[in-house]
N, C-alpha and C positions, 0 to 999 in steps of 0.2 A: 503493500499500499502505500511504500515512499515514492513512488511514482505520482499518486495521486493525490499527495501532501503537497508534490514539486509543481507539479500543472493547477492545484489552488492558486499558490503565490506569483505561478508566471503571468496566472488569468488575472489576478488581482492587480500585479503591477502592471501590465499592459492597459489596463482599463484608467488606471488612477494616472498613468502617464499621458496616454493618449486623448482622454475628455476634454484636457483643456484646448486641445487643437482643434476636437470636435467645436466647442462652443464658441469658438470665435470661427470657423468656418460658415457654422450655422447662421450665425451673426453678419457674417458677410454675404450669404448668400439669398437671404431672408426668410429662413426655415425656422420662424417667429410664431409661437402662438400666441395668438391677440386674446384678450380679455373678454369675457362676456357675461349675459345675467345668471348662467348657468355655470361657471367655471368662478374658481376662490381667488384665484392671483387676479392684482388689479393691474399689471403692467405688460409689455411683450415680455414672454421667456423664451429664449432657444429649444428647440424642440427634436434635435436630431443626434439625442444621447445615445439611441439605439445604437448607432453606428460603432460608437464605443466598444459595448457590447457583444457587437456582434463581430468586431476585429479580434477584441481579446481571446473571446470563445474558439473562433476558429483557427486564429494562429497559434493557441497553445496544444489543440488537439492535433494539429498537421506537425508541430513539433513533437506529440508525443508517437505519434504514428513514425516520424523519421527515426526517433530515439528507438524505436521497437519495442514501445513502452505498452502498445497496441497487442492482445493476444491473437494467433491465428484463429481465421473463422471470422473474424470482428470486421474486417476487412471493405465487406460490403455494405453489410449494417451502415458502419459509418460513412462510406462514400456517399449514401442516399442521404444520411443524415447531413453531412454537410451543403450539398447541393440543393435537398430542400430548403435547408436554413438561410443560403444563398439567395433562391427565388423568394422569401417570404419577406427576406431583409430588401431585397430588392424593391419590391412591391410596397415596403411600408417607408423607402424613403422617397418614393415617389407620391404617398400620399402624404406624408408629411412638407412637401412642397406644394401638392394638388388638391389637396381634400379630395379623395376618392369616393364617388358615390358608394354607397353601402353595399349595392348588389354587385358592384365591378371587384370590390375588395373581395368580399365573399366567392365571386369564381375564383379570385386568385388565391385563396386559401385553399378552396378546392382541390386545383391545380396541384399547389404546393403538398397536398397530404397526398395525393395521386402518386408524385414525385415519390415520397418515402414507401410507400406500399408497394411502387415497382420493385423496390429493392426487396421484398420480401420482408419487409417490415410491418408485421400487420397483425389483429386480433385474432387469432384461426381459434381460440377456444375460450368459453365462461366455463367458471366454476360455481359452486355455491356454497354454504357453510355444512352441509352435510355428507360431501362428499362428491356428487356426481358431477359429471364434466358435459359438457354441451358444444359440440363443433360444429363450426359456423358455417363450415362449407363456403356456398357461394354467398355469403350473406358476410364473409370476412372482410371484403374490400369494403362495402359504403358505411360497415360498423367501423372500421378502421379510420374512414375519410372522416364519419359522424364525429369521432373522439378526439382527432387532431384538428379538425375545425373547430369543434365545441372548446376545446381547452385554450388553445390558440383566441377564441375571442373574449375567455373569461378573464384572461392576463388583462387582454385591451382594454375591456370594459371597468376594470376596477381599477385603471391608471389615471384618478381624479385627484389626488392631494401630493404633496411633494413627498418620495418618498414612500409611498402605500405600495405600486405594485413592486418597486423594486426589494422592500421587504417582505414583502409575503412571496414572493418569488425564491428569494434567499432562503427564509423557513421551509417553504415546500421543499425547495432540494436537499436542504440539509435531512429532512425525512426520508426522503428516498433514499440518501447517500447511508444514513444509519441502518435503514432495513436492508439495503445492498449489501454492506459491511457485515450484518450477521450472516446473511444468506453466501458469504465469500464472493460475491458477483464483482470481480476486480474491473470489469469494463463500466460496468453501470459505475463503480463508485468513481471513477478515473473522470466520465462526464458530467456525474453531479457534482464532482468538487470543482471544474473546472467551470460549471456553470456558477455556483455558488461564488467562485472568486470573480467571476465576471458580474455578476449582478451587487454583491456587496460593495465591490471597489467603485461602481458607478453609482451608490448609497451616498458615499461621499459626496458626491456633488447634487446628489438629488434631496436629501433631507432638507426639511425646512429651516430656514428661506432654501429653494432650489434656485440652484445656479443655470440650471438647465433640467428639460424633463426628456423621459426618453423617446415619447412618440410612439407614432406605431410604428416606426422601425425597431424598437426594444421592447415593446408588448408584445407585440405579434409574434417574435422570434422567438423571445423566453420562453410564450405559452409552447409556442411550436415546438421548440428542443423540449420542454418538460412531457411535451405530450409524447415524441417519440423515444425520448430514454424511458417513459414509463412502459411501452410498449415492448421494448429490447428488454425492459426486466421482465415482464409476466410472460415475455417468450421461454425463458428460461425457467418459469417457477410454475408447479405446479399447485401450491398454496391455496385456498377457497380466496386468499383477500389480495391476491395479486392486482387487481385494478382497484379494488377500495382505497388499497393505500394512499395512490396518486389522488384520488376522487378527495379522499379525506385532506389530506396534505395539501391540497386547492381548494378547500372545501369553501374557505371564505368567497373568491370570486364566484365559484362556480354558484354557491345559496345565492349570492348579491344578483347573479345574470337571471340563474330562474325565478328569482323575484319580482325581476327586472320585466322578463316576459310576463308573469303572469299579471301583474303591475298595470301593465301597456294595454294587455286583452283585455282585463275587464273595466279598462277605461277607455277604452274602443281609439287610441290611437297604435299608430304603427310599431310595429316591435323593434324596429331600429331607431327609432325618434328617440333621440336625448333627452332624459328629464333629471330633475332633482329629488328623484325618488331615492337615490342608493343608501345605502347605511352610511357610508362618510358623511353624506348630506344629511341626514336625521342626527347623525351625531354632533354636526356643526349648527344646526338648529337647535340642541338642547343646551348647548353655550360653549360646546368645547372647542377649547382652540384646535388648528392644524395639528399641531405636535400633539398635544392631548388622544384625540381621536385616531392616529397615527398608530401611537403606542397601544391606545386599549384594542386596534383591529390586531396589533402584533401578535398581542398576548390573547386573543383567539385564535389567530392561526398558530401558536404554538400549542394551545389545548387541542385543535384537533389533529397538528400534526402527532402529538403526542398518543393522542387515540388511535392514528393509524398504527403505530409503533405497538402499543399493546394487542391492538387487532391481529398482529401477526403471531401473536403468541397464544393465542386462542380460536378452539374450532366450536362451532355445531350452536348450538342454544345459547351460549354464553355471548359469541361472535353477534347472532342478531341479538340478542336483548342490549346489548351495548349499542349497536346500530340504533336500535328504537330507542334507546334512552336518549343520545345526541339529536335523532330527527325531533324527538319531543320539546327540547331544551333549545333548538334551533329556531322550529316553529312558532313557538311559545314565547320568545325573545323579539321575532319578527313583526309579531302580531301588536306587541307592546310598543315596540318604536315605531308603527303604523307602514312599514315596510309595503302593505300589498295596495296602497292606496296611493292614489297620484297627490 
């Protein structure tokens, strides 16, 4: 695991070094996020920060591959992950400059998911807490695409406060890292350690008051890579919680996205239309500062991450009961905050 620790520090160092140059580039080329009534910042902020995250992750993984720190048999998966990640990063860069229509961006995300799936990174089977396997067969591709696009968008949609998406992504990646470490999956540990370094390093410039936003370049890239890593990890695991772990690890943005869909459907507005009903907006309305709201959401993400780790140690009815308890607590808290109403 020494190579994974080295990958973490290399990725961390690259993003710390390159981000100030990305800030200058964004300002010079006009990649700025202007304030509006829905956003919480009051002056234009550079929003091309995801470029630094992409470069640090990609360069670090390529160096690891060149240094023979990638196990034999993972090269094909890695190539698909890097090509798909590059494609989704390009879409994000274009969006950060031109604000692509939601449908166009969605089509790009689907294409990026298909790139990864074409390299045999697919969800081939599902398991349940009672030991039965469900082989997806011809449904493997659509399920994989849905998974990748879904996680890509969950990180994208939660990127509403300084440091929120970067911090939550860091916590989620650490969760996957710890689970992979316990399962002795060195390849996934390497990938997640690199992702943690990239997200954590960027947080240095993104935490309130933010000097730069990650933009769609960063949020979509982080979500996409996390989705890909989670599939690679699940492919090597026959445990019943193989896909439950990443769902809980990214539980906060997944739940926030789910509630947003329900809220907009009930309110009769388009699902892709932005609103001020997200969890971080509710916390701000309750009087929390940006930092307090973000830190509180870090705590909630950490709770879900620890729950995911605990679930890897239990099976059967205990697993189901823990999941039902988490769902009950989440829905109760969401109702109290008025998440389901516009």
